[in-house]
C-alpha positions, -999 to 999 in steps of 0.1 A, spaced: -162 -53 673 -142 -78 649 -163 -100 627 -132 -121 615 -131 -156 617 -120 -188 598 -139 -202 568 -150 -232 588 -163 -212 615 -180 -189 590 -201 -215 576 -208 -235 609 -241 -224 615 -255 -231 579 -278 -258 585 -293 -288 562 -318 -274 537 -307 -237 539 -310 -215 508 -276 -202 497 -267 -175 474 -234 -179 458 -213 -150 442 -185 -152 417 -187 -149 377 -176 -176 357 -137 -182 366 -134 -152 389 -141 -144 426 -156 -178 433 -160 -182 472 -140 -215 470 -127 -214 506 -163 -212 520 -176 -237 496 -150 -262 507 -158 -256 544 -193 -263 536 -184 -297 519 -161 -305 551 -191 -298 571 -212 -324 552 -243 -300 547 -272 -314 526 -302 -305 510 -292 -269 499 -309 -249 474 -286 -227 457 -293 -192 439 -260 -185 422 -252 -155 399 -263 -158 363 -229 -168 352 -222 -197 377 -193 -222 375 -169 -242 398 -185 -234 430 -221 -248 420 -204 -278 401 -184 -288 430 -212 -285 457 -234 -306 434 -206 -332 430 -203 -334 468 -241 -342 473 -248 -309 490 -275 -296 466 -313 -305 464 -324 -275 443 -308 -250 420 -321 -220 403 -303 -221 369 -295 -196 342 -259 -207 332 -237 -233 350 -202 -239 332 -164 -238 334 -162 -210 310 -135 -216 283 -133 -254 295 -168 -262 286 -201 -270 304 -199 -281 341 -203 -319 340 -216 -326 376 -243 -300 368 -251 -315 335 -252 -352 348 -275 -343 379 -298 -323 356 -302 -351 331 -306 -376 358 -332 -357 378 -310 -359 411 -316 -324 417 -346 -302 410 -338 -275 385 -356 -242 386 -354 -230 349 -344 -194 346 -324 -169 329 -303 -138 339 -334 -116 344 -350 -144 367 -322 -144 390 -312 -106 388 -348 -91 390 -359 -120 413 -331 -109 440 -340 -72 434 -376 -81 443 -363 -101 473 -341 -72 487 -367 -48 483 -393 -73 500 -415 -70 471 -442 -96 464 -432 -99 428 -416 -80 401 -434 -71 369 -411 -73 339 -412 -57 304 -420 -81 275 -392 -108 280 -408 -142 280 -434 -140 254 -410 -154 227 -396 -181 250 -405 -214 265 -396 -206 299 -431 -200 311 -439 -235 301 -411 -252 322 -410 -227 351 -447 -226 366 -434 -195 387 -432 -172 360 -470 -159 357 -489 -129 345 -511 -102 360 -529 -73 348 -513 -40 351 -536 -18 373 -526 12 355 -530 2 318 -550 -30 320 -523 -47 300 -510 -83 308 -476 -82 323 -452 -110 331 -443 -114 369 -415 -132 387 -415 -141 424 -389 -126 450 -358 -147 456 -343 -144 492 -316 -165 506 -309 -177 542 -273 -169 536 -251 -154 510 -215 -164 503 -193 -138 484 -154 -135 480 -138 -100 482 -102 -87 478 -101 -67 508 -123 -64 541 -119 -47 573 -127 -64 607 -163 -45 607 -171 -62 575 -167 -34 548 -157 -54 517 -143 -43 486 -148 -66 456 -127 -60 425 -130 -73 389 -164 -87 373 -188 -74 398 -225 -84 392 -248 -74 418 -232 -86 450 -248 -57 470 -282 -69 461 -275 -103 466 -264 -94 502 -296 -75 507 -317 -103 498 -301 -127 522 -307 -130 560 -270 -135 567 -240 -126 547 -205 -142 549 -177 -127 530 -142 -144 526 -114 -122 520 -78 -123 506 -68 -96 531 -79 -82 563 -72 -45 568 -51 -38 601 -74 -22 626 -53 8 629 -57 14 590 -81 40 579 -115 30 573 -121 19 535 -133 48 513 -172 41 510 -171 47 472 -149 17 469 -169 -5 493 -190 -31 475 -208 -46 505 -209 -23 535 -205 -34 571 -241 -32 580 -251 -62 556 -222 -83 565 -224 -107 595 -190 -126 593 -158 -121 575 -137 -151 570 -99 -145 563 -90 -167 534 -57 -157 516 -61 -172 479 -98 -177 491 -110 -178 456 -84 -204 443 -86 -219 418 -108 -191 403 -91 -157 401 -93 -129 425 -88 -97 404 -59 -74 413 -45 -105 435 -40 -136 415 -50 -151 383 -69 -183 379 -51 -215 381 -56 -230 348 -37 -263 355 -61 -269 385 -92 -261 366 -83 -284 337 -75 -311 362 -111 -306 377 -127 -308 344 -109 -337 334 -117 -357 364 -154 -343 364 -157 -356 328 -145 -389 338 -169 -391 368 -140 -390 393 -146 -356 411 -147 -375 444 -109 -377 437 -105 -339 435 -127 -335 468 -107 -361 485 -74 -343 477 -83 -308 481 -113 -307 502 -120 -334 528 -85 -346 527 -72 -314 545 -81 -300 577 -88 -265 568 -82 -237 546 -44 -236 555 -41 -273 548 -56 -266 511 -30 -239 506 -3 -263 516 -16 -289 495 -16 -266 464 19 -255 473 34 -219 479 55 -218 447 25 -224 426 2 -200 444 28 -172 441 33 -178 406 -3 -168 400 5 -134 415 36 -131 396 21 -138 360 -10 -119 367 -20 -96 339 
């Protein structure tokens, strides 16, 4: 049975107040086609759990007024500096910030994936101020040694949004490039939505299991979205669009992210409209100059 649909249909069931895990690392593999669809849907009150190196998808959702709470390790635009909308929202207190680090997200989602009540960590936080600003970082007694250990709670999401280069109709997804722990994020989520640049022909051989990042049993919906990570990169398919990333950064710094959203997100009907707005020549150039 095929799981293939469009980006807008793929996120149609995500309600206000949902907890959403977001894939993507810095300027690579951002699930932007799905994020755009969420913004067009007008969803509000989301809790976001992004990867430790979050970027444009998070900043854009904050600018669109979709976010109420954010688990933070890092949010930035990589070589273009910090994420302006995230910074403004954090400074103004318009969203709730859960202060964390890479271990908070990685081990928290591992605990969530395994349905553990908490994750006990080796000495990590004793020399930091994180326990002072995050009351969910607690201590307990090791029942085997009697030593005091630091613990963090499990992190789970209602839905996980990922971008893959290739998927089949059953949901087997192949993610290339800077992979983090997409399989763990998928296991820690009740539903998994994957956008893919390419959908394999039903008559094609099934993907080699050794190359499948997130297997079909974990995936609920596959959204066919060519250039679905644009303007971030999709490794092996197209590089990031520096021109559009700079345009976004400059608008965001000026407090004019709404102009970007009006032009590229709410000002188009769907993902196809977005691609038409960006332009075929520009998109093809991202493949031709990829290195």
